[in-house]
A tleap script that builds the chain and sets N, CA, C and O, in Angstrom:
source leaprc.protein.ff14SB
mol = sequence {
  NMET ILE ARG GLN ILE VAL ARG ASP PRO PHE
  LEU LEU GLY GLN ARG ALA GLU ASP ALA SER
  ALA GLU ASP ALA GLY SER VAL GLY ARG ASP
  LEU ARG ASP THR LEU ARG GLU HIE ARG ASP
  ARG CYS VAL GLY MET ALA ALA ASN MET ILE
  GLY SER ARG LYS ARG ILE ILE ILE VAL CYS
  THR ASP THR GLY ASP VAL VAL MET LEU ASN
  PRO VAL LEU LEU ALA ALA ASP ASP PRO TYR
  GLU ALA GLU GLU GLY CYS LEU SER LEU GLU
  GLY LEU ARG ARG THR THR ARG TYR ARG ARG
  ILE GLU VAL GLU TYR LEU ASP GLU LYS TRP
  LYS ARG ARG ARG ARG HIE TYR SER GLY ARG
  THR ALA GLN ILE ILE GLN HIE GLU MET ASP
  HIE LEU SER GLY ILE LEU CILE
}
set mol.1.N position { 117.131 145.367 123.032 }
set mol.1.CA position { 116.851 146.761 123.227 }
set mol.1.C position { 116.671 147.426 121.853 }
set mol.1.O position { 117.430 147.159 120.922 }
set mol.2.N position { 115.681 148.273 121.746 }
set mol.2.CA position { 115.461 149.020 120.514 }
set mol.2.C position { 116.497 150.130 120.441 }
set mol.2.O position { 116.607 150.953 121.349 }
set mol.3.N position { 117.250 150.142 119.355 }
set mol.3.CA position { 118.313 151.135 119.169 }
set mol.3.C position { 117.882 152.215 118.190 }
set mol.3.O position { 117.014 152.002 117.344 }
set mol.4.N position { 118.508 153.379 118.325 }
set mol.4.CA position { 118.308 154.498 117.406 }
set mol.4.C position { 118.904 154.136 116.049 }
set mol.4.O position { 119.968 153.519 115.995 }
set mol.5.N position { 118.241 154.507 114.952 }
set mol.5.CA position { 118.742 154.244 113.606 }
set mol.5.C position { 119.803 155.281 113.258 }
set mol.5.O position { 119.553 156.483 113.348 }
set mol.6.N position { 120.989 154.816 112.861 }
set mol.6.CA position { 122.089 155.694 112.453 }
set mol.6.C position { 121.789 156.206 111.049 }
set mol.6.O position { 121.428 155.437 110.158 }
set mol.7.N position { 121.943 157.517 110.867 }
set mol.7.CA position { 121.693 158.129 109.565 }
set mol.7.C position { 122.914 158.877 109.036 }
set mol.7.O position { 122.851 159.475 107.962 }
set mol.8.N position { 123.993 158.854 109.756 }
set mol.8.CA position { 125.216 159.568 109.376 }
set mol.8.C position { 125.973 158.782 108.302 }
set mol.8.O position { 126.460 157.687 108.582 }
set mol.9.N position { 126.084 159.319 107.067 }
set mol.9.CA position { 126.773 158.604 105.990 }
set mol.9.C position { 128.238 158.278 106.315 }
set mol.9.O position { 128.764 157.272 105.841 }
set mol.10.N position { 128.893 159.116 107.114 }
set mol.10.CA position { 130.283 158.827 107.486 }
set mol.10.C position { 130.354 157.545 108.312 }
set mol.10.O position { 131.185 156.679 108.039 }
set mol.11.N position { 129.499 157.418 109.307 }
set mol.11.CA position { 129.499 156.215 110.148 }
set mol.11.C position { 129.045 154.990 109.360 }
set mol.11.O position { 129.618 153.910 109.502 }
set mol.12.N position { 128.021 155.157 108.534 }
set mol.12.CA position { 127.517 154.043 107.732 }
set mol.12.C position { 128.523 153.599 106.670 }
set mol.12.O position { 128.485 152.455 106.217 }
set mol.13.N position { 129.422 154.502 106.274 }
set mol.13.CA position { 130.399 154.204 105.234 }
set mol.13.C position { 131.633 153.469 105.723 }
set mol.13.O position { 132.521 153.176 104.923 }
set mol.14.N position { 131.719 153.161 107.014 }
set mol.14.CA position { 132.876 152.451 107.555 }
set mol.14.C position { 132.669 150.938 107.458 }
set mol.14.O position { 131.566 150.429 107.653 }
set mol.15.N position { 133.748 150.248 107.155 }
set mol.15.CA position { 133.700 148.778 107.066 }
set mol.15.C position { 133.498 148.185 108.461 }
set mol.15.O position { 134.028 148.690 109.451 }
set mol.16.N position { 132.735 147.123 108.514 }
set mol.16.CA position { 132.471 146.432 109.777 }
set mol.16.C position { 133.609 145.478 110.112 }
set mol.16.O position { 134.347 145.031 109.234 }
set mol.17.N position { 133.733 145.176 111.397 }
set mol.17.CA position { 134.724 144.221 111.904 }
set mol.17.C position { 134.037 142.879 112.143 }
set mol.17.O position { 132.826 142.830 112.358 }
set mol.18.N position { 134.803 141.798 112.107 }
set mol.18.CA position { 134.230 140.479 112.365 }
set mol.18.C position { 133.529 140.446 113.723 }
set mol.18.O position { 134.002 141.027 114.699 }
set mol.19.N position { 132.410 139.762 113.759 }
set mol.19.CA position { 131.637 139.594 114.982 }
set mol.19.C position { 132.185 138.416 115.776 }
set mol.19.O position { 132.771 137.491 115.214 }
set mol.20.N position { 131.989 138.461 117.076 }
set mol.20.CA position { 132.390 137.375 117.966 }
set mol.20.C position { 131.137 136.655 118.464 }
set mol.20.O position { 130.015 137.094 118.212 }
set mol.21.N position { 131.340 135.563 119.163 }
set mol.21.CA position { 130.212 134.809 119.727 }
set mol.21.C position { 129.423 135.674 120.710 }
set mol.21.O position { 128.200 135.559 120.790 }
set mol.22.N position { 130.106 136.531 121.450 }
set mol.22.CA position { 129.406 137.413 122.397 }
set mol.22.C position { 128.493 138.395 121.669 }
set mol.22.O position { 127.415 138.733 122.158 }
set mol.23.N position { 128.937 138.854 120.488 }
set mol.23.CA position { 128.125 139.790 119.709 }
set mol.23.C position { 126.823 139.153 119.252 }
set mol.23.O position { 125.825 139.848 119.062 }
set mol.24.N position { 126.825 137.836 119.075 }
set mol.24.CA position { 125.627 137.128 118.607 }
set mol.24.C position { 124.457 137.393 119.551 }
set mol.24.O position { 123.331 137.609 119.103 }
set mol.25.N position { 124.721 137.376 120.842 }
set mol.25.CA position { 123.658 137.610 121.810 }
set mol.25.C position { 123.265 139.060 121.917 }
set mol.25.O position { 122.092 139.392 121.741 }
set mol.26.N position { 124.208 139.933 122.199 }
set mol.26.CA position { 123.871 141.329 122.456 }
set mol.26.C position { 123.452 142.080 121.197 }
set mol.26.O position { 122.361 142.648 121.163 }
set mol.27.N position { 124.274 142.096 120.179 }
set mol.27.CA position { 123.951 142.837 118.955 }
set mol.27.C position { 122.816 142.142 118.203 }
set mol.27.O position { 121.925 142.803 117.668 }
set mol.28.N position { 122.849 140.825 118.163 }
set mol.28.CA position { 121.780 140.079 117.504 }
set mol.28.C position { 120.418 140.373 118.112 }
set mol.28.O position { 119.437 140.556 117.392 }
set mol.29.N position { 120.360 140.419 119.422 }
set mol.29.CA position { 119.097 140.709 120.126 }
set mol.29.C position { 118.638 142.144 119.833 }
set mol.29.O position { 117.453 142.390 119.608 }
set mol.30.N position { 119.593 143.090 119.839 }
set mol.30.CA position { 119.232 144.481 119.546 }
set mol.30.C position { 118.744 144.640 118.106 }
set mol.30.O position { 117.828 145.419 117.843 }
set mol.31.N position { 119.350 143.905 117.175 }
set mol.31.CA position { 118.874 143.938 115.787 }
set mol.31.C position { 117.448 143.406 115.696 }
set mol.31.O position { 116.605 143.994 115.017 }
set mol.32.N position { 117.179 142.304 116.374 }
set mol.32.CA position { 115.815 141.740 116.367 }
set mol.32.C position { 114.803 142.751 116.916 }
set mol.32.O position { 113.758 142.983 116.308 }
set mol.33.N position { 115.118 143.341 118.057 }
set mol.33.CA position { 114.201 144.295 118.691 }
set mol.33.C position { 113.984 145.524 117.814 }
set mol.33.O position { 112.856 145.994 117.665 }
set mol.34.N position { 115.052 146.037 117.241 }
set mol.34.CA position { 114.953 147.254 116.423 }
set mol.34.C position { 114.218 146.975 115.117 }
set mol.34.O position { 113.421 147.799 114.670 }
set mol.35.N position { 114.477 145.830 114.503 }
set mol.35.CA position { 113.749 145.466 113.284 }
set mol.35.C position { 112.259 145.323 113.587 }
set mol.35.O position { 111.421 145.791 112.817 }
set mol.36.N position { 111.933 144.686 114.692 }
set mol.36.CA position { 110.533 144.517 115.080 }
set mol.36.C position { 109.852 145.892 115.204 }
set mol.36.O position { 108.706 146.055 114.786 }
set mol.37.N position { 110.542 146.857 115.765 }
set mol.37.CA position { 110.002 148.211 115.942 }
set mol.37.C position { 109.747 148.900 114.594 }
set mol.37.O position { 108.831 149.714 114.483 }
set mol.38.N position { 110.540 148.583 113.584 }
set mol.38.CA position { 110.452 149.241 112.275 }
set mol.38.C position { 109.889 148.322 111.189 }
set mol.38.O position { 110.030 148.611 110.000 }
set mol.39.N position { 109.265 147.240 111.581 }
set mol.39.CA position { 108.788 146.217 110.651 }
set mol.39.C position { 107.894 146.781 109.542 }
set mol.39.O position { 107.875 146.236 108.439 }
set mol.40.N position { 107.170 147.839 109.807 }
set mol.40.CA position { 106.255 148.386 108.806 }
set mol.40.C position { 106.974 148.985 107.598 }
set mol.40.O position { 106.362 149.161 106.545 }
set mol.41.N position { 108.267 149.300 107.734 }
set mol.41.CA position { 109.009 149.896 106.623 }
set mol.41.C position { 110.434 149.359 106.477 }
set mol.41.O position { 111.280 149.990 105.843 }
set mol.42.N position { 110.691 148.196 107.065 }
set mol.42.CA position { 112.044 147.651 107.048 }
set mol.42.C position { 111.992 146.129 106.967 }
set mol.42.O position { 111.222 145.488 107.683 }
set mol.43.N position { 112.828 145.547 106.078 }
set mol.43.CA position { 112.856 144.091 105.893 }
set mol.43.C position { 114.224 143.485 106.205 }
set mol.43.O position { 114.429 142.282 106.043 }
set mol.44.N position { 115.147 144.317 106.650 }
set mol.44.CA position { 116.472 143.842 107.008 }
set mol.44.C position { 117.281 144.977 107.598 }
set mol.44.O position { 116.977 146.150 107.381 }
set mol.45.N position { 118.313 144.622 108.348 }
set mol.45.CA position { 119.183 145.626 108.953 }
set mol.45.C position { 120.590 145.072 109.071 }
set mol.45.O position { 120.801 143.864 109.179 }
set mol.46.N position { 121.538 145.984 109.049 }
set mol.46.CA position { 122.924 145.652 109.358 }
set mol.46.C position { 123.262 146.297 110.696 }
set mol.46.O position { 122.669 147.309 111.070 }
set mol.47.N position { 124.207 145.716 111.406 }
set mol.47.CA position { 124.545 146.201 112.743 }
set mol.47.C position { 124.984 147.663 112.755 }
set mol.47.O position { 124.747 148.369 113.735 }
set mol.48.N position { 125.628 148.129 111.668 }
set mol.48.CA position { 126.061 149.532 111.689 }
set mol.48.C position { 124.872 150.489 111.667 }
set mol.48.O position { 125.020 151.660 112.018 }
set mol.49.N position { 123.717 150.018 111.266 }
set mol.49.CA position { 122.511 150.859 111.272 }
set mol.49.C position { 122.027 151.140 112.689 }
set mol.49.O position { 121.227 152.050 112.902 }
set mol.50.N position { 122.510 150.361 113.662 }
set mol.50.CA position { 122.145 150.598 115.066 }
set mol.50.C position { 123.376 150.948 115.899 }
set mol.50.O position { 123.348 150.871 117.127 }
set mol.51.N position { 124.454 151.332 115.220 }
set mol.51.CA position { 125.621 151.836 115.931 }
set mol.51.C position { 126.693 150.828 116.277 }
set mol.51.O position { 127.610 151.159 117.028 }
set mol.52.N position { 126.620 149.620 115.766 }
set mol.52.CA position { 127.642 148.604 116.026 }
set mol.52.C position { 128.388 148.292 114.727 }
set mol.52.O position { 127.757 147.988 113.714 }
set mol.53.N position { 129.702 148.362 114.744 }
set mol.53.CA position { 130.498 148.094 113.549 }
set mol.53.C position { 130.872 146.615 113.441 }
set mol.53.O position { 132.002 146.291 113.078 }
set mol.54.N position { 129.969 145.747 113.741 }
set mol.54.CA position { 130.192 144.308 113.664 }
set mol.54.C position { 129.547 143.745 112.399 }
set mol.54.O position { 128.558 144.287 111.906 }
set mol.55.N position { 130.112 142.654 111.878 }
set mol.55.CA position { 129.602 142.016 110.654 }
set mol.55.C position { 128.397 141.122 110.994 }
set mol.55.O position { 128.489 139.895 111.039 }
set mol.56.N position { 127.273 141.795 111.227 }
set mol.56.CA position { 126.043 141.100 111.583 }
set mol.56.C position { 124.890 141.748 110.816 }
set mol.56.O position { 124.781 142.972 110.743 }
set mol.57.N position { 124.037 140.900 110.248 }
set mol.57.CA position { 122.823 141.398 109.611 }
set mol.57.C position { 121.639 140.574 110.096 }
set mol.57.O position { 121.796 139.472 110.620 }
set mol.58.N position { 120.456 141.134 109.907 }
set mol.58.CA position { 119.213 140.404 110.138 }
set mol.58.C position { 118.364 140.598 108.895 }
set mol.58.O position { 118.297 141.694 108.339 }
set mol.59.N position { 117.716 139.527 108.465 }
set mol.59.CA position { 116.948 139.540 107.227 }
set mol.59.C position { 115.595 138.868 107.456 }
set mol.59.O position { 115.517 137.799 108.060 }
set mol.60.N position { 114.531 139.509 106.966 }
set mol.60.CA position { 113.198 138.895 106.989 }
set mol.60.C position { 113.137 137.875 105.857 }
set mol.60.O position { 113.350 138.225 104.696 }
set mol.61.N position { 112.849 136.629 106.183 }
set mol.61.CA position { 112.711 135.582 105.171 }
set mol.61.C position { 111.309 134.996 105.270 }
set mol.61.O position { 110.537 135.360 106.157 }
set mol.62.N position { 110.987 134.101 104.367 }
set mol.62.CA position { 109.678 133.446 104.385 }
set mol.62.C position { 109.468 132.622 105.647 }
set mol.62.O position { 108.331 132.373 106.046 }
set mol.63.N position { 110.553 132.201 106.273 }
set mol.63.CA position { 110.456 131.354 107.465 }
set mol.63.C position { 110.721 132.112 108.763 }
set mol.63.O position { 110.769 131.500 109.830 }
set mol.64.N position { 110.893 133.426 108.694 }
set mol.64.CA position { 111.143 134.230 109.884 }
set mol.64.C position { 112.391 135.069 109.731 }
set mol.64.O position { 113.039 135.060 108.685 }
set mol.65.N position { 112.723 135.797 110.789 }
set mol.65.CA position { 113.907 136.655 110.781 }
set mol.65.C position { 115.154 135.814 111.022 }
set mol.65.O position { 115.186 134.978 111.924 }
set mol.66.N position { 116.189 136.047 110.197 }
set mol.66.CA position { 117.430 135.290 110.306 }
set mol.66.C position { 118.574 136.250 110.605 }
set mol.66.O position { 118.800 137.206 109.863 }
set mol.67.N position { 119.290 135.994 111.691 }
set mol.67.CA position { 120.487 136.755 112.036 }
set mol.67.C position { 121.679 136.021 111.449 }
set mol.67.O position { 121.838 134.817 111.651 }
set mol.68.N position { 122.516 136.747 110.723 }
set mol.68.CA position { 123.710 136.179 110.091 }
set mol.68.C position { 124.936 136.912 110.606 }
set mol.68.O position { 125.053 138.130 110.470 }
set mol.69.N position { 125.849 136.153 111.201 }
set mol.69.CA position { 127.101 136.725 111.681 }
set mol.69.C position { 128.212 136.394 110.694 }
set mol.69.O position { 128.345 135.253 110.251 }
set mol.70.N position { 129.002 137.394 110.359 }
set mol.70.CA position { 130.137 137.257 109.439 }
set mol.70.C position { 129.726 136.591 108.121 }
set mol.70.O position { 130.380 135.648 107.677 }
set mol.71.N position { 128.642 137.077 107.491 }
set mol.71.CA position { 128.196 136.461 106.239 }
set mol.71.C position { 129.194 136.680 105.104 }
set mol.71.O position { 129.849 137.719 105.022 }
set mol.72.N position { 129.293 135.680 104.235 }
set mol.72.CA position { 130.161 135.733 103.062 }
set mol.72.C position { 129.344 135.294 101.859 }
set mol.72.O position { 128.688 134.252 101.890 }
set mol.73.N position { 129.385 136.086 100.808 }
set mol.73.CA position { 128.710 135.732 99.565 }
set mol.73.C position { 129.611 134.773 98.798 }
set mol.73.O position { 130.711 135.147 98.390 }
set mol.74.N position { 129.157 133.551 98.602 }
set mol.74.CA position { 129.955 132.523 97.931 }
set mol.74.C position { 129.695 132.465 96.435 }
set mol.74.O position { 130.605 132.185 95.655 }
set mol.75.N position { 128.456 132.728 96.031 }
set mol.75.CA position { 128.095 132.655 94.614 }
set mol.75.C position { 126.916 133.576 94.361 }
set mol.75.O position { 126.084 133.808 95.238 }
set mol.76.N position { 126.861 134.101 93.131 }
set mol.76.CA position { 125.760 134.967 92.716 }
set mol.76.C position { 125.488 134.718 91.241 }
set mol.76.O position { 126.409 134.563 90.439 }
set mol.77.N position { 124.188 134.683 90.895 }
set mol.77.CA position { 123.811 134.351 89.529 }
set mol.77.C position { 122.621 135.199 89.076 }
set mol.77.O position { 121.753 135.538 89.881 }
set mol.78.N position { 122.584 135.535 87.804 }
set mol.78.CA position { 121.480 136.216 87.142 }
set mol.78.C position { 121.317 137.662 87.627 }
set mol.78.O position { 120.385 137.961 88.374 }
set mol.79.N position { 122.214 138.556 87.207 }
set mol.79.CA position { 122.146 139.958 87.624 }
set mol.79.C position { 120.922 140.680 87.043 }
set mol.79.O position { 120.429 140.330 85.971 }
set mol.80.N position { 120.451 141.680 87.768 }
set mol.80.CA position { 119.355 142.532 87.313 }
set mol.80.C position { 119.476 143.898 87.973 }
set mol.80.O position { 120.152 144.043 88.992 }
set mol.81.N position { 118.825 144.894 87.396 }
set mol.81.CA position { 118.808 146.244 87.961 }
set mol.81.C position { 117.672 146.351 88.969 }
set mol.81.O position { 116.549 145.932 88.691 }
set mol.82.N position { 117.964 146.912 90.140 }
set mol.82.CA position { 116.956 147.072 91.189 }
set mol.82.C position { 116.957 148.516 91.678 }
set mol.82.O position { 117.929 149.250 91.501 }
set mol.83.N position { 115.859 148.899 92.288 }
set mol.83.CA position { 115.763 150.204 92.927 }
set mol.83.C position { 115.432 149.947 94.388 }
set mol.83.O position { 114.455 149.266 94.698 }
set mol.84.N position { 116.247 150.491 95.286 }
set mol.84.CA position { 116.106 150.179 96.705 }
set mol.84.C position { 116.058 151.435 97.555 }
set mol.84.O position { 116.630 152.471 97.214 }
set mol.85.N position { 115.366 151.311 98.658 }
set mol.85.CA position { 115.375 152.320 99.699 }
set mol.85.C position { 116.109 151.768 100.904 }
set mol.85.O position { 116.458 150.589 100.951 }
set mol.86.N position { 116.338 152.633 101.875 }
set mol.86.CA position { 117.058 152.220 103.085 }
set mol.86.C position { 116.526 153.017 104.265 }
set mol.86.O position { 116.308 154.223 104.158 }
set mol.87.N position { 116.319 152.356 105.372 }
set mol.87.CA position { 115.828 153.017 106.581 }
set mol.87.C position { 116.788 154.117 107.043 }
set mol.87.O position { 116.355 155.099 107.647 }
set mol.88.N position { 118.078 153.963 106.767 }
set mol.88.CA position { 119.076 154.935 107.207 }
set mol.88.C position { 119.246 156.121 106.260 }
set mol.88.O position { 119.839 157.133 106.634 }
set mol.89.N position { 118.732 156.002 105.044 }
set mol.89.CA position { 118.953 157.030 104.024 }
set mol.89.C position { 117.638 157.420 103.367 }
set mol.89.O position { 116.704 156.621 103.303 }
set mol.90.N position { 117.573 158.647 102.881 }
set mol.90.CA position { 116.383 159.132 102.185 }
set mol.90.C position { 116.415 158.727 100.718 }
set mol.90.O position { 117.488 158.650 100.119 }
set mol.91.N position { 115.268 158.470 100.145 }
set mol.91.CA position { 115.143 158.247 98.720 }
set mol.91.C position { 115.435 156.834 98.268 }
set mol.91.O position { 115.743 155.949 99.066 }
set mol.92.N position { 115.326 156.648 96.945 }
set mol.92.CA position { 115.587 155.369 96.309 }
set mol.92.C position { 116.852 155.477 95.471 }
set mol.92.O position { 117.177 156.545 94.952 }
set mol.93.N position { 117.565 154.353 95.345 }
set mol.93.CA position { 118.797 154.306 94.562 }
set mol.93.C position { 118.792 153.056 93.701 }
set mol.93.O position { 118.255 152.017 94.085 }
set mol.94.N position { 119.402 153.176 92.528 }
set mol.94.CA position { 119.515 152.041 91.606 }
set mol.94.C position { 120.807 151.288 91.884 }
set mol.94.O position { 121.832 151.881 92.223 }
set mol.95.N position { 120.737 149.975 91.734 }
set mol.95.CA position { 121.909 149.127 91.940 }
set mol.95.C position { 121.722 147.811 91.183 }
set mol.95.O position { 120.620 147.486 90.741 }
set mol.96.N position { 122.790 147.080 91.046 }
set mol.96.CA position { 122.714 145.754 90.440 }
set mol.96.C position { 122.654 144.708 91.548 }
set mol.96.O position { 123.443 144.747 92.493 }
set mol.97.N position { 121.722 143.781 91.426 }
set mol.97.CA position { 121.591 142.665 92.360 }
set mol.97.C position { 121.575 141.367 91.567 }
set mol.97.O position { 121.524 141.372 90.337 }
set mol.98.N position { 121.620 140.256 92.296 }
set mol.98.CA position { 121.583 138.923 91.687 }
set mol.98.C position { 120.348 138.183 92.193 }
set mol.98.O position { 120.014 138.248 93.376 }
set mol.99.N position { 119.673 137.479 91.286 }
set mol.99.CA position { 118.436 136.774 91.640 }
set mol.99.C position { 118.677 135.581 92.553 }
set mol.99.O position { 117.824 135.248 93.375 }
set mol.100.N position { 119.823 134.939 92.416 }
set mol.100.CA position { 120.144 133.760 93.227 }
set mol.100.C position { 121.538 133.940 93.838 }
set mol.100.O position { 122.484 134.334 93.157 }
set mol.101.N position { 121.638 133.645 95.121 }
set mol.101.CA position { 122.931 133.747 95.801 }
set mol.101.C position { 123.129 132.547 96.732 }
set mol.101.O position { 122.182 131.857 97.111 }
set mol.102.N position { 124.384 132.331 97.080 }
set mol.102.CA position { 124.738 131.357 98.113 }
set mol.102.C position { 125.538 132.112 99.167 }
set mol.102.O position { 126.476 132.841 98.847 }
set mol.103.N position { 125.155 131.927 100.424 }
set mol.103.CA position { 125.770 132.656 101.532 }
set mol.103.C position { 126.206 131.677 102.612 }
set mol.103.O position { 125.487 130.731 102.936 }
set mol.104.N position { 127.396 131.915 103.168 }
set mol.104.CA position { 127.852 131.176 104.341 }
set mol.104.C position { 127.920 132.167 105.494 }
set mol.104.O position { 128.374 133.300 105.329 }
set mol.105.N position { 127.461 131.726 106.670 }
set mol.105.CA position { 127.436 132.605 107.836 }
set mol.105.C position { 127.401 131.758 109.101 }
set mol.105.O position { 127.249 130.537 109.049 }
set mol.106.N position { 127.543 132.423 110.221 }
set mol.106.CA position { 127.374 131.795 111.526 }
set mol.106.C position { 126.026 132.225 112.071 }
set mol.106.O position { 125.658 133.396 111.980 }
set mol.107.N position { 125.282 131.269 112.642 }
set mol.107.CA position { 123.996 131.638 113.222 }
set mol.107.C position { 124.202 132.121 114.659 }
set mol.107.O position { 125.336 132.211 115.129 }
set mol.108.N position { 123.125 132.425 115.342 }
set mol.108.CA position { 123.215 132.983 116.693 }
set mol.108.C position { 123.778 131.994 117.712 }
set mol.108.O position { 124.205 132.394 118.795 }
set mol.109.N position { 123.779 130.721 117.373 }
set mol.109.CA position { 124.380 129.710 118.250 }
set mol.109.C position { 125.817 129.408 117.818 }
set mol.109.O position { 126.436 128.456 118.295 }
set mol.110.N position { 126.329 130.227 116.915 }
set mol.110.CA position { 127.708 130.134 116.416 }
set mol.110.C position { 127.928 128.864 115.593 }
set mol.110.O position { 129.030 128.317 115.546 }
set mol.111.N position { 126.852 128.408 114.944 }
set mol.111.CA position { 126.925 127.243 114.065 }
set mol.111.C position { 127.045 127.723 112.623 }
set mol.111.O position { 126.305 128.609 112.194 }
set mol.112.N position { 127.982 127.136 111.874 }
set mol.112.CA position { 128.200 127.518 110.477 }
set mol.112.C position { 127.042 127.024 109.621 }
set mol.112.O position { 126.622 125.870 109.715 }
set mol.113.N position { 126.540 127.920 108.791 }
set mol.113.CA position { 125.436 127.617 107.879 }
set mol.113.C position { 125.837 128.004 106.460 }
set mol.113.O position { 126.613 128.936 106.251 }
set mol.114.N position { 125.300 127.282 105.503 }
set mol.114.CA position { 125.479 127.607 104.086 }
set mol.114.C position { 124.115 127.440 103.444 }
set mol.114.O position { 123.533 126.355 103.468 }
set mol.115.N position { 123.601 128.542 102.859 }
set mol.115.CA position { 122.249 128.525 102.318 }
set mol.115.C position { 122.196 129.204 100.948 }
set mol.115.O position { 122.991 130.087 100.626 }
set mol.116.N position { 121.222 128.748 100.161 }
set mol.116.CA position { 120.904 129.382 98.889 }
set mol.116.C position { 119.663 130.239 99.095 }
set mol.116.O position { 118.722 129.821 99.769 }
set mol.117.N position { 119.658 131.428 98.521 }
set mol.117.CA position { 118.505 132.317 98.596 }
set mol.117.C position { 118.215 132.836 97.203 }
set mol.117.O position { 119.101 132.906 96.351 }
set mol.118.N position { 116.957 133.200 96.984 }
set mol.118.CA position { 116.583 133.750 95.685 }
set mol.118.C position { 115.547 134.852 95.878 }
set mol.118.O position { 114.997 135.038 96.963 }
set mol.119.N position { 115.301 135.577 94.786 }
set mol.119.CA position { 114.262 136.598 94.779 }
set mol.119.C position { 114.493 137.713 95.773 }
set mol.119.O position { 115.618 138.178 95.957 }
set mol.120.N position { 113.415 138.139 96.412 }
set mol.120.CA position { 113.452 139.285 97.335 }
set mol.120.C position { 114.393 139.041 98.505 }
set mol.120.O position { 115.111 139.950 98.923 }
set mol.121.N position { 114.397 137.836 99.034 }
set mol.121.CA position { 115.292 137.540 100.163 }
set mol.121.C position { 116.745 137.708 99.750 }
set mol.121.O position { 117.536 138.270 100.508 }
set mol.122.N position { 117.113 137.237 98.571 }
set mol.122.CA position { 118.482 137.405 98.080 }
set mol.122.C position { 118.821 138.883 97.946 }
set mol.122.O position { 119.932 139.297 98.278 }
set mol.123.N position { 117.881 139.677 97.465 }
set mol.123.CA position { 118.116 141.117 97.309 }
set mol.123.C position { 118.341 141.784 98.662 }
set mol.123.O position { 119.244 142.609 98.801 }
set mol.124.N position { 117.542 141.441 99.647 }
set mol.124.CA position { 117.688 142.018 100.985 }
set mol.124.C position { 119.059 141.666 101.570 }
set mol.124.O position { 119.739 142.532 102.120 }
set mol.125.N position { 119.456 140.423 101.456 }
set mol.125.CA position { 120.755 139.990 101.978 }
set mol.125.C position { 121.883 140.781 101.327 }
set mol.125.O position { 122.796 141.241 102.013 }
set mol.126.N position { 121.824 140.940 100.011 }
set mol.126.CA position { 122.864 141.692 99.304 }
set mol.126.C position { 122.924 143.141 99.782 }
set mol.126.O position { 124.010 143.692 99.962 }
set mol.127.N position { 121.758 143.760 99.987 }
set mol.127.CA position { 121.712 145.144 100.471 }
set mol.127.C position { 122.372 145.253 101.846 }
set mol.127.O position { 123.198 146.135 102.079 }
set mol.128.N position { 122.002 144.354 102.744 }
set mol.128.CA position { 122.555 144.412 104.112 }
set mol.128.C position { 124.042 144.094 104.119 }
set mol.128.O position { 124.798 144.695 104.882 }
set mol.129.N position { 124.472 143.155 103.280 }
set mol.129.CA position { 125.908 142.845 103.208 }
set mol.129.C position { 126.692 144.027 102.656 }
set mol.129.O position { 127.841 144.231 103.047 }
set mol.130.N position { 126.098 144.815 101.751 }
set mol.130.CA position { 126.761 146.047 101.295 }
set mol.130.C position { 127.029 146.971 102.470 }
set mol.130.O position { 128.092 147.586 102.554 }
set mol.131.N position { 126.062 147.069 103.382 }
set mol.131.CA position { 126.265 147.917 104.575 }
set mol.131.C position { 127.528 147.495 105.334 }
set mol.131.O position { 128.280 148.345 105.811 }
set mol.132.N position { 127.757 146.204 105.443 }
set mol.132.CA position { 128.921 145.713 106.184 }
set mol.132.C position { 130.241 146.155 105.546 }
set mol.132.O position { 131.262 146.270 106.223 }
set mol.133.N position { 130.202 146.399 104.237 }
set mol.133.CA position { 131.398 146.848 103.508 }
set mol.133.C position { 131.450 148.363 103.412 }
set mol.133.O position { 132.351 148.908 102.775 }
set mol.134.N position { 130.508 149.046 104.028 }
set mol.134.CA position { 130.488 150.517 103.972 }
set mol.134.C position { 129.924 151.047 102.667 }
set mol.134.O position { 130.109 152.220 102.343 }
set mol.135.N position { 129.237 150.198 101.914 }
set mol.135.CA position { 128.623 150.616 100.655 }
set mol.135.C position { 127.205 151.097 100.953 }
set mol.135.O position { 126.389 150.355 101.499 }
set mol.136.N position { 126.923 152.340 100.590 }
set mol.136.CA position { 125.613 152.906 100.830 }
set mol.136.C position { 124.789 152.876 99.555 }
set mol.136.O position { 125.184 153.453 98.542 }
set mol.137.N position { 123.674 152.223 99.602 }
set mol.137.CA position { 122.758 152.147 98.456 }
set mol.137.C position { 121.537 152.963 98.787 }
set mol.137.O position { 120.616 153.054 97.974 }
savepdb mol mol.pdb
quit
């Protein structure tokens, strides 16, 4: 289901709770549908952007959209300054990102994954993971 985008900084600033296997289906599906609706100006989303305080993100990658449940940043290398926008917030903001990261997460089938990402995909993942911690960029 396509969900309304949350724009309230108070709600977006709250830390997310761990996702369950049930959340993988319902929230994961809503993230996919909502991202598809906003594809022209959005490359990733966190569940709190659609009103769910669960630790779930979706990221556009070279191989398709990837839903990550309870993602954890394991390693980060080569910091740089970036300027980012957000579908939930107006304007651009500066932040520090890392060119290469390693992330562990559960996929939609509740299988543990560990992946390395670099470049734009790594930046998107970091932005969405900030949302899960209530960090607004």
